[in-house]
C-alpha positions in Angstrom: 1.3 122.7 -15.7 -2.0 123.1 -17.8 -5.4 122.8 -16.7 -6.0 120.1 -19.4 -3.2 117.7 -18.2 -4.2 118.4 -14.4 -7.6 116.7 -15.7 -6.2 113.8 -17.0 -4.6 113.3 -13.6 -6.8 113.8 -11.4 -10.8 114.4 -11.3 -11.8 118.0 -10.3 -13.0 118.8 -6.6 -16.0 121.2 -7.0 -16.6 124.0 -5.1 -19.9 126.3 -4.6 -20.0 129.5 -2.7 -23.2 131.1 -2.1 -24.4 134.0 0.6 -28.1 133.4 0.7 -28.2 136.3 3.7 -25.2 138.8 3.7 -27.0 140.3 7.2 -26.6 137.2 9.0 -23.2 137.0 7.9 -23.2 133.3 6.8 -21.3 131.6 3.3 -22.0 128.1 2.5 -20.2 125.8 0.8 -20.7 122.9 -1.2 -17.7 120.3 -1.9 -18.8 118.0 -4.8 -15.9 115.0 -4.7 -15.3 112.2 -7.2 -14.5 108.8 -5.2 -11.3 108.0 -7.3 -10.6 104.5 -6.3 -12.9 100.9 -6.1 -13.3 100.4 -2.8 -12.1 103.6 -1.4 -14.0 103.5 2.2 -13.8 106.7 3.4 -12.5 110.5 2.9 -11.0 112.9 5.5 -12.3 116.4 5.0 -10.1 119.3 6.7 -9.8 123.1 6.8 -6.5 125.4 7.1 -5.8 125.9 10.6 -3.2 128.8 9.6 -3.0 131.2 6.2 -0.1 130.8 4.4 1.8 134.3 5.1 0.8 134.7 8.8 2.6 132.2 11.4 -0.3 131.7 13.8 -2.9 128.6 14.2 -5.8 130.4 13.9 -8.1 127.6 14.1 -10.8 128.0 11.6 -12.4 125.4 12.1 -14.6 127.0 15.0 -16.6 129.2 12.4 -17.6 126.2 10.8 -21.2 125.1 11.5 -23.7 122.3 10.3 -20.9 120.2 8.6 -23.2 117.0 6.9 -22.5 114.4 4.0 -24.7 112.9 1.3 -24.4 110.3 -1.2 -27.1 110.0 -3.9 -29.5 111.7 -2.3 -28.7 109.6 1.1 -27.2 111.5 4.2 -24.1 110.0 5.6 -23.0 109.4 9.2 -20.0 111.8 9.6 -18.0 112.6 12.4 -15.3 114.7 13.5 -12.6 113.4 14.5 -9.4 116.1 15.4 -10.1 119.3 15.5 -10.1 120.8 12.0 -11.2 117.4 10.3 -14.5 115.7 9.4 -14.6 112.0 8.6 -16.9 110.9 5.8 -17.7 107.1 4.8 -18.1 106.0 1.1 -20.5 103.1 0.6 -19.4 100.5 -2.8 -20.7 101.7 -5.8 -20.6 105.8 -5.1 -19.2 108.1 -7.5 -19.6 110.9 -6.0 -20.0 112.6 -2.2 -21.2 115.8 -1.4 -20.1 118.0 1.5 -22.0 121.0 2.6 -21.3 123.3 5.5 -21.4 126.8 6.5 -18.8 129.2 7.8 -19.5 132.8 9.9 -17.3 135.2 8.3 -17.5 138.3 10.6 -14.1 139.3 11.4 -12.7 142.3 9.5 -9.3 141.0 8.6 -6.9 139.8 5.6 -6.6 136.7 7.0 -9.8 135.9 7.9 -13.4 136.1 6.1 -15.8 139.5 6.6 -19.4 139.1 4.8 -21.8 142.0 5.7 -24.6 143.8 3.8 -22.2 146.1 2.1 -19.3 143.3 0.5 -18.5 140.3 0.7 -14.0 139.2 1.8 -13.8 135.5 1.2 -9.9 134.6 2.5 -9.5 130.6 1.1 -7.7 129.1 4.0 -10.4 130.2 6.5 -13.3 129.0 4.4 -12.4 125.8 1.8 -11.8 122.7 3.0 -9.6 120.0 1.3 -10.1 116.3 0.9 -6.8 114.9 2.6 -4.2 113.0 0.1 -5.6 115.3 -2.8 -4.8 118.6 -2.4 -3.1 118.5 -5.8 -6.0 117.6 -7.4 -7.6 120.3 -9.5 -10.3 122.2 -8.3 -13.1 124.2 -10.1 -15.4 127.0 -8.3 -18.7 128.5 -8.7 -19.1 132.0 -6.8 -22.1 133.6 -6.4 -22.7 137.1 -4.7 -26.0 137.5 -2.6 -27.3 140.6 -5.0 -27.0 141.2 -8.8 -25.8 144.6 -8.6 -22.8 143.2 -6.8 -19.7 142.6 -8.6 -17.0 139.4 -7.8 -13.3 140.3 -7.9 -10.5 137.8 -8.2 -7.6 136.3 -9.8 -8.6 132.6 -10.2 -8.6 132.4 -14.1 -12.8 131.8 -15.3 -13.4 128.3 -16.7 -14.4 127.9 -20.2 -17.8 127.2 -19.5 -18.2 130.9 -17.8 -20.7 133.3 -18.4 -18.9 136.1 -18.1 -21.0 137.8 -15.2 -20.1 140.1 -12.9 -22.0 139.0 -10.2 -21.0 135.1 -11.1 -18.2 133.4 -11.6 -17.0 130.0 -12.9 -13.4 129.1 -12.2 -10.8 126.9 -12.2 -7.5 126.4 -9.9 -4.5 124.1 -10.5 -4.7 122.6 -7.3 -6.2 123.4 -3.9 -2.8 125.9 -3.2 -4.0 127.6 -5.9 -7.1 128.0 -4.8 -7.0 129.3 -1.8 -4.1 131.9 -2.6 -6.8 133.7 -4.4 -8.7 135.9 -2.6 -12.6 136.9 -3.8 -13.9 140.9 -3.1 -17.4 141.3 -3.9 -20.0 144.0 -3.5 -21.2 146.9 -5.5 -17.5 148.8 -6.2 -15.6 150.6 -8.8 -12.6 149.1 -9.8 -9.7 151.0 -10.9 -7.3 149.6 -13.5 -4.2 150.3 -14.9 -1.0 149.0 -16.9 2.4 147.8 -15.4 4.8 145.9 -18.2 2.0 145.4 -20.5 0.2 143.2 -17.5 -3.2 144.5 -16.2 -3.5 145.5 -12.6 -6.9 146.1 -10.8 -7.4 148.1 -7.7 -10.8 147.8 -6.0 -12.0 149.4 -3.0 -14.1 148.7 -0.2 -15.0 151.1 2.5 -15.5 154.6 3.2 -12.0 155.8 2.4 -10.2 158.9 0.9 -8.1 157.3 -1.1 -6.4 159.3 -4.1 -6.9 157.2 -6.5 -5.5 158.8 -9.3 -2.3 159.2 -7.9 -2.0 155.5 -7.3 -3.1 154.5 -10.9 0.2 157.4 -11.7 2.2 156.0 -9.0 1.3 152.0 -8.0 2.9 151.2 -12.2 6.4 152.7 -11.1 7.1 150.9 -8.0 5.9 147.4 -9.5 8.2 148.1 -12.5 11.0 149.1 -9.8 10.8 145.6 -8.2 10.1 144.0 -11.6 13.9 145.6 -12.9 15.5 143.3 -10.4 14.2 140.0 -11.6 15.1 140.4 -15.2 12.1 143.3 -16.2 9.1 141.1 -16.5 6.0 140.2 -14.3 5.8 136.5 -13.0 2.0 136.9 -13.6 -1.0 137.8 -16.3 -3.0 139.9 -14.0 -2.4 141.2 -10.6 -5.2 142.6 -8.0 -5.2 144.9 -5.0 -8.0 144.7 -2.6 -8.3 147.4 -0.3 -10.3 146.9 2.7 -10.8 150.4 4.2 -12.4 150.7 8.1 -12.0 152.7 10.9 -9.0 151.2 12.3 -6.7 148.2 11.3 -3.4 147.8 9.5 -2.1 145.2 7.4 -1.7 143.2 4.4 -1.3 139.5 3.3 0.8 138.8 -0.1 -1.2 136.1 -2.5 0.4 134.8 -5.8 -1.1 137.3 -7.9 -3.1 139.2 -5.2 -3.0 141.3 -2.1 -5.1 142.2 0.7 -4.7 145.2 2.4 -6.7 146.6 5.4 -5.9 150.3 6.0 -7.9 153.3 8.2 -10.1 155.1 5.5 -9.4 158.4 6.9 -5.7 158.2 7.2 -4.5 159.3 3.4 -5.8 162.8 5.1 -5.7 162.5 8.7 -2.1 161.8 9.2 0.6 163.4 7.2 2.1 159.9 5.8 -1.0 158.4 5.5 -0.7 158.1 1.7 2.4 156.7 1.8 2.6 154.4 4.8 -0.4 152.4 2.3 1.7 153.2 -1.1 4.7 151.4 0.7 2.6 148.5 2.4 1.5 148.1 -1.4 4.7 147.5 -2.2 5.6 145.1 0.2 3.0 142.8 -0.7 3.6 143.4 -4.1 7.2 142.5 -3.5 5.9 139.2 -2.2 4.9 138.0 -5.6 8.7 137.2 -6.2 10.5 136.7 -2.3 7.8 134.3 -0.5 4.9 133.5 -3.3 8.2 131.9 -5.5 11.3 132.5 -3.9 10.6 130.4 -1.1 11.7 128.1 1.6 11.6 124.8 1.2 9.2 124.3 4.3 6.9 127.2 2.8 4.9 125.0 0.1 3.6 123.0 -0.2 2.0 124.0 3.4 1.0 121.6 6.1 -2.2 123.7 6.5 -3.1 121.9 9.9 0.2 121.7 11.3 3.4 124.6 11.6 5.2 125.1 9.0 9.1 125.8 10.6 12.0 128.1 8.7 14.5 130.4 10.2 14.3 132.5 7.0 11.4 134.5 7.6 14.4 137.3 8.2 14.3 136.9 4.5 10.9 136.6 3.8 9.7 139.7 5.8 12.6 141.6 6.6 14.1 141.4 3.3 10.7 142.1 1.8 10.3 145.0 4.5 14.0 146.5 3.2 12.9 146.5 -0.5 9.6 148.3 0.5 11.5 151.5 0.5 14.2 150.4 -1.9 11.5 149.8 -4.9 10.1 152.8 -4.0 13.1 154.8 -4.0 14.1 153.9 -7.0 11.0 154.7 -8.6 11.8 158.0 -7.4 8.5 158.4 -5.6 10.8 159.3 -2.3 13.8 161.3 -2.0 17.2 159.8 -1.1 16.7 161.8 2.0 13.2 160.5 2.8 14.4 157.0 2.5 17.2 157.8 4.9 15.1 159.3 7.7 12.9 155.6 7.2 15.7 153.7 7.9 16.8 155.9 10.5 13.0 155.4 12.2 13.1 151.4 12.2 16.5 151.7 13.8 15.5 153.7 16.7 12.2 151.7 16.9 14.6 148.6 17.4 16.9 150.4 19.4 13.8 150.7 22.5 13.3 147.1 22.0 14.9 145.2 25.1 14.2 141.9 23.1 16.6 142.7 20.6 19.5 141.5 23.2 18.0 138.1 24.3 16.4 136.7 20.6 18.6 135.9 18.0 17.1 136.7 14.4 17.0 133.3 13.2 15.4 131.9 16.2 12.6 134.7 16.0 11.7 133.5 12.3 11.4 130.0 13.9 9.2 131.0 17.3 6.8 133.2 14.9 4.3 130.8 16.0 4.7 131.1 19.5 6.2 134.8 19.9 5.4 137.1 17.3 2.1 136.6 17.0 0.8 136.3 20.7 2.2 138.9 22.4 2.2 139.6 26.1 3.7 141.7 28.6 7.0 140.0 28.4 7.4 140.3 24.7 9.1 143.6 24.1 11.7 142.2 26.5 12.2 139.0 25.3 12.0 138.5 21.5 12.4 141.0 18.7 10.7 141.3 15.4 11.8 139.1 12.0 10.2 142.5 10.3 11.9 144.8 12.0 15.3 143.3 13.1 15.1 141.4 9.5 14.7 144.9 7.4 18.1 146.3 9.4 19.7 142.9 8.9 18.9 143.1 5.2 20.1 146.7 4.8 23.3 145.9 6.7 23.8 142.7 4.1 23.3 145.1 1.2 26.0 147.6 3.0 28.3 144.7 3.6 28.3 143.6 0.2 28.3 146.5 -1.9 31.2 147.8 0.4 33.2 144.9 -0.5 32.4 144.7 -4.2 33.0 148.1 -4.7 29.3 148.6 -5.4 29.6 146.1 -8.1 27.5 143.7 -6.2 24.6 144.3 -4.2 21.6 142.3 -2.1 19.9 142.4 -5.6 22.3 139.8 -6.3 21.4 137.4 -3.9 17.7 137.9 -4.7 18.1 137.4 -8.2 20.4 134.3 -7.7 17.5 132.7 -5.2 15.3 133.9 -8.6 17.2 131.9 -10.3 17.4 128.9 -9.0 13.7 128.9 -8.4 13.1 129.1 -12.1 15.0 126.2 -12.5 12.4 123.6 -10.9 9.9 125.8 -8.7 11.1 124.5 -5.8 11.8 125.5 -2.5 15.8 126.6 -1.6 17.6 125.1 1.3 17.8 127.6 3.8 21.1 126.3 5.1 22.9 127.5 2.2 21.7 131.3 2.8 25.0 132.5 4.1 27.2 130.5 1.4 24.7 132.3 -1.5 25.2 135.3 0.2 29.1 134.7 0.5 29.2 133.9 -3.4 27.8 137.5 -4.4 30.0 139.2 -1.7 33.4 137.5 -3.0 34.4 136.1 1.1 33.5 134.9 4.1 30.1 136.2 5.9 30.6 134.3 8.8 31.1 136.9 11.4 28.3 139.1 9.9 25.7 136.1 10.0 27.0 134.7 13.5 26.5 138.4 15.0 23.8 139.8 13.4 21.5 136.5 11.9 22.4 134.0 15.0 23.5 136.8 17.7 22.2 139.0 20.0 25.2 141.7 19.5 23.6 145.5 18.8 23.3 146.2 14.8 26.4 148.3 13.9 25.0 150.6 11.7 27.0 153.5 12.0 30.3 151.0 11.2 28.1 149.8 7.4 27.2 153.3 7.4 30.7 154.6 7.2 31.9 153.4 3.8 28.7 155.3 2.5 29.7 158.9 4.0 27.0 158.5 6.2 26.6 158.2 10.4 23.5 157.2 12.5 23.1 159.7 15.5 20.3 160.6 17.8 17.8 162.9 16.9 14.8 165.0 18.7 16.8 164.0 21.7 17.1 166.3 24.8 19.8 164.7 27.7 19.0 164.9 31.1 15.2 164.0 30.9 13.4 161.8 33.7 12.7 158.5 32.9 10.3 155.5 34.3 10.9 152.8 31.7 7.7 151.2 31.2 5.0 151.4 28.7 1.5 152.6 29.6 -2.4 152.7 28.6 -5.5 155.1 29.8 -8.7 153.2 31.0 -10.6 156.2 31.0 -8.5 158.1 33.3 -6.6 156.0 34.9 -3.2 154.9 34.0 -1.9 151.2 33.5 1.7 149.5 33.3 1.5 147.5 30.2 5.1 146.7 30.1 7.7 147.4 32.6 11.1 147.3 30.5 14.6 145.0 31.3 16.7 147.1 33.8 15.0 150.0 33.9 14.1 152.5 37.2 10.6 150.9 37.0 11.9 147.3 37.3 13.9 147.8 39.7 11.4 149.6 41.3 9.3 146.4 41.4 6.7 147.4 39.4 4.3 144.8 37.6 2.5 144.9 34.7 -0.9 145.1 35.6 -0.4 147.8 38.2 -2.7 151.2 38.1 0.1 154.2 38.4 -1.6 156.1 41.1 0.8 159.1 42.8 4.1 160.1 42.3 5.6 161.7 44.7 2.2 162.4 46.6 0.8 163.6 43.3 -1.9 162.0 41.6 -1.2 160.7 38.0 -3.5 160.9 35.8 -3.6 159.9 31.9 -3.0 163.8 31.2 -0.3 164.2 34.5 2.1 161.5 33.6 4.4 163.4 31.1 4.2 166.7 33.3 5.0 164.6 36.8 8.7 163.3 34.7 9.3 166.8 33.2 9.7 168.6 36.6 12.1 165.7 37.8 15.7 164.5 36.8 17.1 161.4 36.3 18.6 160.2 40.2 15.3 161.4 41.6 13.9 159.1 44.1 10.3 159.6 45.1 7.8 157.1 46.1 5.3 155.7 43.9 1.8 154.4 44.4 0.6 151.7 42.5 -2.6 149.8 42.7 -2.1 146.4 42.2 -5.0 143.5 42.6 -7.1 145.8 44.5 -4.3 146.6 47.1 -2.5 150.0 47.5 1.3 149.9 47.4 4.4 152.4 47.9 7.5 151.7 46.1 10.7 153.6 46.3 11.4 155.0 42.8 14.7 156.2 41.6 14.1 157.7 38.2 16.8 157.1 35.2 17.4 159.2 32.3 15.6 159.3 29.2 17.4 157.1 26.8 17.7 158.5 23.3 13.9 157.4 21.5 14.7 158.7 17.3 17.8 158.5 15.5 18.8 159.8 12.0 21.0 158.8 9.3 23.3 162.0 8.0 26.3 162.7 5.7 29.6 162.7 7.4 31.3 166.0 6.2 34.2 165.8 3.6 33.2 162.4 2.0 35.8 160.7 -0.2 35.4 159.9 -4.0 34.6 156.6 -3.2 31.7 156.9 -0.7 30.0 159.2 -2.6 30.3 156.4 -5.7 29.1 153.8 -2.9 26.3 156.2 -1.6 24.9 157.0 -4.9 24.8 153.6 -6.1 22.8 152.8 -2.7 20.2 155.8 -2.7 20.1 155.6 -6.4 20.4 159.1 -6.8 22.4 161.2 -3.6 21.2 163.4 -1.3 19.9 166.9 -2.4 18.8 165.7 -5.8 14.9 166.2 -6.2 12.4 163.7 -7.1 13.3 163.4 -11.5 16.7 164.5 -10.7 18.2 161.0 -10.4 
């Protein structure tokens, strides 16, 4: 819908953002709200509690200061009526109300605002309020950097009235959802631009980093084009922005309709062997979301109830399939080898196998419980839940392999994504997630009832070996030495102290009575320290019994421990001997080439 049509439907709500002193981390927001109807007695103005794409109630209103409202120059007697909503009275004859407030912005995250003397990252849901009942109204935004030598970056469309100044902008948004789905980064940054499929893309970096920009400019267009090829070869936006926030620690990204914000350690590009690859796949993941969630989405996820949870059992599609495709498109772009693609998938399988919660928490329930589990981990999380990112990625791989096998390679998970894309393009509505199985069966040409019952709704082990066999592949233990002693707990160091973080279900530590929060003191009367625990285990064998001394709430306890055998920690996907022609054909189709091919050969 055009801006002109929207403006005839409802008067725009105006916002002004200013940062007078970035050193105090405060952002000043002014809203000007037209009074739409005679006799309208009050407005309710709210700040979201959560961000689309991140399913946790973050309660952004806790950062709001000095909320006030005025009409015709006179202050209004506002009242806070919920944790994030303010009531604003309207007198007769008032044509507009001005709302002012400040937001404290100093949490370095893609889900919050961060302002200091070096830059400002402004995340819409954490900053901009909306008027209840008027989220569909068009919005205009004026944003100004605190310094003239700062540049403002966003994908909000500039309004015709905009003066084209780098440090100041006048923007229009279709509605509130559009407004807050376009983060703003400002600072004295250098930006880098490239084209993919004729569409301009910009990378802007903040913070000390060693990012290989030239390599990014060469390789990012390739995975973007590989993703677009799945959906008809065109991009669903007119420009795209990568905002890369580089810090000393932190990792993550958040998708937006035509941009993404990424948090990544600035030194990781050179200090970690796969540092650049991790950033590449993080970027491909967030970019793939321009189709899978920003447009293709469950009906529950847009329009958004910003002050309450939006429940769905389909986050395994939203995030799990995207996690799978982040590597698929990088492989199709020939940026990693078939061997590396399989290595990454094997690592993910190994990670899943170390989580007892995989046998407790079904994948659909994991999606539904995101609000209380994934984003709120505790000492029992590893035993009681499973990530819809992790298991969802592997479930997506199994579904892809299953469809390819059943159809002799004629169809794949791509075709399910294309079906969802075609349905979205019909009316822009979210899909009925209860139909996902039926649509997958339509693609596969037969029932997938058992597959969905076991993989999405059950807690059976994922049978990756069975799925790989038609492709001439197998999954097997990697770098594993049998007969190693095992405690069955996860620990961390506090100085030289060894503290128990998690005790794994049905492990030697659990049977001995070790608790999360215990301090490990001695094993077999030998001191346990940060640097000694692994050596103490190396000289022992499964079945050995020793006293284990721990401090618990300041009291020294002696526990009887019988060590177990270290389970397999890592897995690798390897080729079977003497594959058939069918296996080779299916494998080449899945891997976009075959094993032993160098980049550029496929």
